[in-house]
C-alpha positions, 0 to 999 in steps of 0.5 A: 659891913664889907667882907674885906673890912671884916677880915681886916684890922683897924690900927690906931696911933696914940700919944703917950697920954693915950690921945688918938692921933691917927688911924687906918684900916687894913683890908684882907682880900686874899693871901698876898693881897692887902688894902689900906683904907681910911687913913686919917689924922686928927686935924689938931695933929696934922703935919707931924708925920703921924699917918706916915709913921702909922702906914710905914709901921703897919705895912712892915707888920703885915709884911712880917706876918704875911710874907710880902703882900701887895698893897692896894689903896685909893687916895684922895691926897696927892699920890706922892704921899704914898709913893714914898711908901712904895705905891704907884698910880695904877693905869687909867683902866683901874681909876674908877673912883676919881678923884680918889686915885687907885694905887698899888705897891710893886712894879708889875701890872695888876693880875686879873685876880688883883684887878677884881679885888680892886673892884671889890675894894668898896 
């Protein structure tokens, strides 16, 4: 029902046999600002890199389609999982849903508009 989710896309990674193994949602906040949400791997297929592959491919696809958007996410897994994809942990002022850690791509601090979008993430 979230406006941001309605303007996004759900991606699913399947085996060659059509078995779903990982999925994620994208959120489109505004031009140049996207979110990743609900990244998950089927328990029977964890530890094989499926979610990492899906995150990398979806981010590259969105960069191809939308220039070089900044990505936001909240993560309940160790930040290192997403740091290898260019995410960094945001400042304490943006950490509103602990233990889910707010992260973003890029080195620059969040702009006021990006910080507002992060508040509207959920």
